[in-house]
MARNUKOL-344120 format. One record per atom (N, C-alpha, C, O, CB): x, y, z. Coordinates in steps of 0.001 Angstrom, whole numbers, always signed. Glycine has a CB too. Layout:
N
<r c1="X" c2="Y" c3="Z"/>
...
END
This chain:
57
<r c1="-2680" c2="+10083" c3="+37304"/>
<r c1="-3831" c2="+9050" c3="+36219"/>
<r c1="-3072" c2="+7728" c3="+36649"/>
<r c1="-1910" c2="+7520" c3="+36301"/>
<r c1="-3799" c2="+9368" c3="+34027"/>
<r c1="-3598" c2="+7095" c3="+37209"/>
<r c1="-3310" c2="+5414" c3="+37515"/>
<r c1="-4358" c2="+4503" c3="+37500"/>
<r c1="-5117" c2="+4189" c3="+38416"/>
<r c1="-2757" c2="+5135" c3="+38876"/>
<r c1="-4293" c2="+3994" c3="+35983"/>
<r c1="-5051" c2="+3274" c3="+35359"/>
<r c1="-4800" c2="+1597" c3="+35927"/>
<r c1="-3741" c2="+977" c3="+36020"/>
<r c1="-4768" c2="+3611" c3="+33852"/>
<r c1="-6114" c2="+1190" c3="+36231"/>
<r c1="-5891" c2="+49" c3="+36200"/>
<r c1="-5824" c2="-1296" c3="+35602"/>
<r c1="-6271" c2="-888" c3="+34530"/>
<r c1="-6175" c2="+51" c3="+36635"/>
<r c1="-5607" c2="-2821" c3="+35335"/>
<r c1="-5656" c2="-3048" c3="+35152"/>
<r c1="-6235" c2="-3064" c3="+33052"/>
<r c1="-5687" c2="-2717" c3="+32005"/>
<r c1="-5646" c2="-3170" c3="+36259"/>
<r c1="-7621" c2="-3695" c3="+33441"/>
<r c1="-8007" c2="-3118" c3="+32509"/>
<r c1="-8158" c2="-2400" c3="+31648"/>
<r c1="-8371" c2="-2783" c3="+30498"/>
<r c1="-8247" c2="-3067" c3="+32555"/>
<r c1="-8063" c2="-844" c3="+32098"/>
<r c1="-7515" c2="-56" c3="+31475"/>
<r c1="-6714" c2="+137" c3="+31042"/>
<r c1="-6787" c2="+684" c3="+29941"/>
<r c1="-7509" c2="+440" c3="+31661"/>
<r c1="-5589" c2="-135" c3="+31532"/>
<r c1="-4193" c2="-246" c3="+30597"/>
<r c1="-4248" c2="-1189" c3="+29416"/>
<r c1="-3201" c2="-1051" c3="+28784"/>
<r c1="-2933" c2="-790" c3="+31475"/>
<r c1="-5278" c2="-2367" c3="+28686"/>
<r c1="-5049" c2="-3483" c3="+28219"/>
<r c1="-5880" c2="-2601" c3="+26870"/>
<r c1="-5373" c2="-2572" c3="+25749"/>
<r c1="-5587" c2="-5000" c3="+29105"/>
<r c1="-7019" c2="-2011" c3="+27141"/>
<r c1="-7799" c2="-1158" c3="+26127"/>
<r c1="-6958" c2="+217" c3="+26079"/>
<r c1="-7176" c2="+786" c3="+25009"/>
<r c1="-9486" c2="-897" c3="+26621"/>
<r c1="-6138" c2="+868" c3="+26838"/>
<r c1="-5457" c2="+1614" c3="+26348"/>
<r c1="-4570" c2="+1127" c3="+24906"/>
<r c1="-4585" c2="+1660" c3="+23797"/>
<r c1="-4784" c2="+1983" c3="+27428"/>
<r c1="-3715" c2="-231" c3="+25437"/>
<r c1="-2906" c2="-458" c3="+24640"/>
<r c1="-3646" c2="-721" c3="+23032"/>
<r c1="-3357" c2="-398" c3="+21880"/>
<r c1="-2138" c2="-1545" c3="+25279"/>
<r c1="-5016" c2="-1682" c3="+23862"/>
<r c1="-5676" c2="-1645" c3="+22414"/>
<r c1="-5849" c2="-940" c3="+21331"/>
<r c1="-5611" c2="-1136" c3="+20140"/>
<r c1="-6528" c2="-1735" c3="+22443"/>
<r c1="-6327" c2="-43" c3="+21971"/>
<r c1="-6815" c2="+1178" c3="+20436"/>
<r c1="-5790" c2="+2278" c3="+20586"/>
<r c1="-5972" c2="+3439" c3="+20221"/>
<r c1="-8736" c2="+2151" c3="+20525"/>
<r c1="-4581" c2="+1756" c3="+21218"/>
<r c1="-3522" c2="+3017" c3="+20650"/>
<r c1="-2381" c2="+1413" c3="+19805"/>
<r c1="-1197" c2="+1661" c3="+19577"/>
<r c1="-2385" c2="+4457" c3="+22614"/>
<r c1="-2804" c2="+301" c3="+19539"/>
<r c1="-2310" c2="-533" c3="+18691"/>
<r c1="-3482" c2="-593" c3="+16986"/>
<r c1="-3031" c2="-971" c3="+15904"/>
<r c1="-2195" c2="-2045" c3="+19717"/>
<r c1="-4462" c2="-280" c3="+17127"/>
<r c1="-5632" c2="+1" c3="+16530"/>
<r c1="-5372" c2="+1164" c3="+15430"/>
<r c1="-5487" c2="+1114" c3="+14206"/>
<r c1="-6661" c2="+372" c3="+17622"/>
<r c1="-4913" c2="+2417" c3="+16432"/>
<r c1="-4678" c2="+3866" c3="+15660"/>
<r c1="-3501" c2="+3161" c3="+14756"/>
<r c1="-3544" c2="+3397" c3="+13549"/>
<r c1="-4100" c2="+5475" c3="+16800"/>
<r c1="-2657" c2="+2478" c3="+15153"/>
<r c1="-1134" c2="+2370" c3="+14592"/>
<r c1="-1056" c2="+1660" c3="+13343"/>
<r c1="-599" c2="+2025" c3="+12260"/>
<r c1="-158" c2="+1609" c3="+15574"/>
<r c1="-1837" c2="+76" c3="+13863"/>
<r c1="-2900" c2="-356" c3="+12197"/>
<r c1="-2892" c2="+510" c3="+11187"/>
<r c1="-2134" c2="+540" c3="+10217"/>
<r c1="-4603" c2="-436" c3="+12332"/>
<r c1="-3918" c2="+1325" c3="+11511"/>
<r c1="-5124" c2="+2012" c3="+10785"/>
<r c1="-4231" c2="+3608" c3="+10038"/>
<r c1="-4418" c2="+4150" c3="+8949"/>
<r c1="-6668" c2="+2441" c3="+12256"/>
<r c1="-3540" c2="+3867" c3="+10848"/>
<r c1="-2400" c2="+4885" c3="+10314"/>
<r c1="-1455" c2="+4215" c3="+9006"/>
<r c1="-1301" c2="+4702" c3="+7886"/>
<r c1="-1279" c2="+5252" c3="+11724"/>
<r c1="-877" c2="+2912" c3="+9567"/>
<r c1="+145" c2="+2082" c3="+8576"/>
<r c1="-964" c2="+2100" c3="+7545"/>
<r c1="-854" c2="+2816" c3="+6549"/>
<r c1="+817" c2="+346" c3="+9096"/>
<r c1="-2406" c2="+1071" c3="+7818"/>
<r c1="-2598" c2="+922" c3="+6685"/>
<r c1="-2633" c2="+2340" c3="+5900"/>
<r c1="-2455" c2="+2113" c3="+4704"/>
<r c1="-3693" c2="+135" c3="+6628"/>
<r c1="-2777" c2="+3523" c3="+6117"/>
<r c1="-3743" c2="+4794" c3="+5484"/>
<r c1="-1831" c2="+4665" c3="+4774"/>
<r c1="-1711" c2="+3879" c3="+3834"/>
<r c1="-4752" c2="+6691" c3="+6852"/>
<r c1="-912" c2="+5184" c3="+5103"/>
<r c1="+266" c2="+5179" c3="+4671"/>
<r c1="+558" c2="+4468" c3="+3746"/>
<r c1="+1075" c2="+5047" c3="+2790"/>
<r c1="+954" c2="+5000" c3="+5414"/>
<r c1="+376" c2="+3109" c3="+3651"/>
<r c1="+433" c2="+2680" c3="+2759"/>
<r c1="-116" c2="+2044" c3="+1494"/>
<r c1="+420" c2="+1391" c3="+598"/>
<r c1="+777" c2="+2452" c3="+3095"/>
<r c1="-1749" c2="+2573" c3="+1785"/>
<r c1="-2305" c2="+2937" c3="+495"/>
<r c1="-1707" c2="+3852" c3="-85"/>
<r c1="-1919" c2="+3858" c3="-1298"/>
<r c1="-3509" c2="+3285" c3="+499"/>
<r c1="-743" c2="+4987" c3="+448"/>
<r c1="-1078" c2="+6402" c3="-420"/>
<r c1="+826" c2="+5602" c3="-1072"/>
<r c1="+1142" c2="+6066" c3="-2167"/>
<r c1="-1356" c2="+8729" c3="+854"/>
<r c1="+1778" c2="+4677" c3="-527"/>
<r c1="+2557" c2="+4361" c3="-957"/>
<r c1="+2554" c2="+3577" c3="-2049"/>
<r c1="+1928" c2="+2517" c3="-2011"/>
<r c1="+2997" c2="+4109" c3="-255"/>
<r c1="+3556" c2="+4136" c3="-3707"/>
<r c1="+3506" c2="+2897" c3="-4872"/>
<r c1="+3478" c2="+3988" c3="-5733"/>
<r c1="+4001" c2="+5087" c3="-5548"/>
<r c1="+2131" c2="+1610" c3="-5015"/>
<r c1="+2704" c2="+3533" c3="-6872"/>
<r c1="+3417" c2="+3873" c3="-8170"/>
<r c1="+1015" c2="+4611" c3="-7994"/>
<r c1="+162" c2="+4316" c3="-7157"/>
<r c1="+4528" c2="+1925" c3="-9785"/>
<r c1="+972" c2="+5239" c3="-8847"/>
<r c1="-16" c2="+5624" c3="-8887"/>
<r c1="-548" c2="+4846" c3="-9741"/>
<r c1="+198" c2="+4118" c3="-10396"/>
<r c1="-80" c2="+6744" c3="-9016"/>
<r c1="-2519" c2="+4785" c3="-10029"/>
<r c1="-2733" c2="+3923" c3="-10694"/>
<r c1="-3047" c2="+4530" c3="-12194"/>
<r c1="-3750" c2="+3833" c3="-12926"/>
<r c1="-3674" c2="+3171" c3="-10027"/>
<r c1="-2421" c2="+6162" c3="-12833"/>
<r c1="-2800" c2="+6351" c3="-13748"/>
<r c1="-709" c2="+6130" c3="-13842"/>
<r c1="-251" c2="+6214" c3="-14982"/>
<r c1="-4017" c2="+7713" c3="-14035"/>
<r c1="-368" c2="+6047" c3="-13457"/>
<r c1="+1213" c2="+5023" c3="-13669"/>
<r c1="+928" c2="+3866" c3="-14378"/>
<r c1="+1318" c2="+3664" c3="-15527"/>
<r c1="+1986" c2="+4379" c3="-12171"/>
<r c1="+207" c2="+3046" c3="-13672"/>
<r c1="-225" c2="+1717" c3="-13824"/>
<r c1="-548" c2="+1962" c3="-15104"/>
<r c1="+113" c2="+1498" c3="-16033"/>
<r c1="-1309" c2="+1123" c3="-12906"/>
<r c1="-1619" c2="+2731" c3="-15274"/>
<r c1="-2180" c2="+1884" c3="-16392"/>
<r c1="-1302" c2="+2565" c3="-17288"/>
<r c1="-1576" c2="+2108" c3="-18397"/>
<r c1="-3860" c2="+1901" c3="-16754"/>
<r c1="-442" c2="+3366" c3="-17397"/>
<r c1="+590" c2="+4507" c3="-18952"/>
<r c1="+1407" c2="+3216" c3="-18834"/>
<r c1="+1164" c2="+2464" c3="-19778"/>
<r c1="+1825" c2="+6664" c3="-18581"/>
<r c1="+2279" c2="+2740" c3="-17984"/>
<r c1="+3126" c2="+1355" c3="-17571"/>
<r c1="+2827" c2="+178" c3="-19054"/>
<r c1="+3399" c2="-80" c3="-20113"/>
<r c1="+2288" c2="+544" c3="-15711"/>
<r c1="+1258" c2="-389" c3="-18128"/>
<r c1="+965" c2="-1057" c3="-18897"/>
<r c1="+446" c2="-460" c3="-20352"/>
<r c1="+578" c2="-1321" c3="-21223"/>
<r c1="+244" c2="-1742" c3="-18243"/>
<r c1="+189" c2="+117" c3="-20584"/>
<r c1="-257" c2="+427" c3="-22620"/>
<r c1="+1186" c2="+326" c3="-23148"/>
<r c1="+1337" c2="+222" c3="-24365"/>
<r c1="-1075" c2="+2506" c3="-23256"/>
<r c1="+2580" c2="+355" c3="-22095"/>
<r c1="+3598" c2="+1115" c3="-23070"/>
<r c1="+3913" c2="-351" c3="-23684"/>
<r c1="+4085" c2="-669" c3="-24860"/>
<r c1="+5110" c2="+2153" c3="-22283"/>
<r c1="+3944" c2="-1550" c3="-21902"/>
<r c1="+4305" c2="-2860" c3="-22177"/>
<r c1="+3466" c2="-3562" c3="-23483"/>
<r c1="+4078" c2="-4269" c3="-24284"/>
<r c1="+4080" c2="-3635" c3="-20839"/>
<r c1="+1647" c2="-3237" c3="-23657"/>
<r c1="+1208" c2="-3874" c3="-24776"/>
<r c1="+1866" c2="-2683" c3="-26182"/>
<r c1="+2186" c2="-3228" c3="-27238"/>
<r c1="-697" c2="-4092" c3="-24591"/>
<r c1="+1983" c2="-1428" c3="-26090"/>
<r c1="+2739" c2="-1521" c3="-27285"/>
<r c1="+3476" c2="-1440" c3="-27390"/>
<r c1="+3744" c2="-422" c3="-28029"/>
<r c1="+2708" c2="-1152" c3="-27982"/>
<r c1="+4724" c2="-2317" c3="-26953"/>
<r c1="+6583" c2="-2473" c3="-27000"/>
<r c1="+6081" c2="-4122" c3="-27847"/>
<r c1="+6720" c2="-4557" c3="-28805"/>
<r c1="+7877" c2="-2601" c3="-24737"/>
<r c1="+4914" c2="-4807" c3="-27287"/>
<r c1="+4902" c2="-6189" c3="-27695"/>
<r c1="+4665" c2="-6371" c3="-28567"/>
<r c1="+5310" c2="-7217" c3="-29187"/>
<r c1="+4366" c2="-6927" c3="-27266"/>
<r c1="+3390" c2="-5572" c3="-29280"/>
<r c1="+2682" c2="-5058" c3="-30537"/>
<r c1="+4073" c2="-5210" c3="-31422"/>
<r c1="+4115" c2="-5852" c3="-32472"/>
<r c1="+1903" c2="-3300" c3="-30418"/>
<r c1="+5187" c2="-4531" c3="-30848"/>
<r c1="+6301" c2="-4155" c3="-31840"/>
<r c1="+7196" c2="-5378" c3="-31150"/>
<r c1="+8360" c2="-5034" c3="-30945"/>
<r c1="+7006" c2="-2315" c3="-31787"/>
<r c1="+6901" c2="-6621" c3="-30789"/>
<r c1="+8080" c2="-7761" c3="-31400"/>
<r c1="+9498" c2="-6787" c3="-29641"/>
<r c1="+10646" c2="-7079" c3="-29304"/>
<r c1="+8806" c2="-7222" c3="-34309"/>
<r c1="+8874" c2="-6109" c3="-29301"/>
<r c1="+9811" c2="-5510" c3="-28657"/>
<r c1="+9757" c2="-5728" c3="-27303"/>
<r c1="+10012" c2="-4791" c3="-26545"/>
<r c1="+9819" c2="-4293" c3="-28924"/>
<r c1="+9371" c2="-7169" c3="-26734"/>
<r c1="+8676" c2="-6916" c3="-25139"/>
<r c1="+9571" c2="-8057" c3="-24612"/>
<r c1="+9899" c2="-9018" c3="-25309"/>
<r c1="+6660" c2="-7201" c3="-24848"/>
<r c1="+9900" c2="-7897" c3="-23465"/>
<r c1="+10821" c2="-8918" c3="-22694"/>
<r c1="+11147" c2="-10213" c3="-23416"/>
<r c1="+12039" c2="-10188" c3="-24264"/>
<r c1="+10156" c2="-9332" c3="-21363"/>
<r c1="+10632" c2="-11112" c3="-23208"/>
<r c1="+10653" c2="-12590" c3="-24120"/>
<r c1="+10900" c2="-12200" c3="-25381"/>
<r c1="+11777" c2="-13052" c3="-25526"/>
<r c1="+9238" c2="-13523" c3="-24174"/>
<r c1="+10884" c2="-11490" c3="-26724"/>
<r c1="+11641" c2="-11022" c3="-27725"/>
<r c1="+12763" c2="-10895" c3="-28404"/>
<r c1="+13104" c2="-10677" c3="-29566"/>
<r c1="+11576" c2="-10471" c3="-27677"/>
<r c1="+13322" c2="-11116" c3="-27223"/>
<r c1="+14573" c2="-10776" c3="-27510"/>
<r c1="+15513" c2="-11503" c3="-28900"/>
<r c1="+16671" c2="-11147" c3="-29116"/>
<r c1="+15173" c2="-11046" c3="-26205"/>
END
């Protein structure tokens, strides 16, 4: 399989886009879920109402 210069460039571009797409997909799946974030925010709100927030020592 002999590629000329332009074919080599296009192969590199396509592979780069695939890597970026895969990276974006995996980055979107990483980290806490939205339900965990909502649960944590609700807990923080309850603690703040009780006067036990981080700034109320």
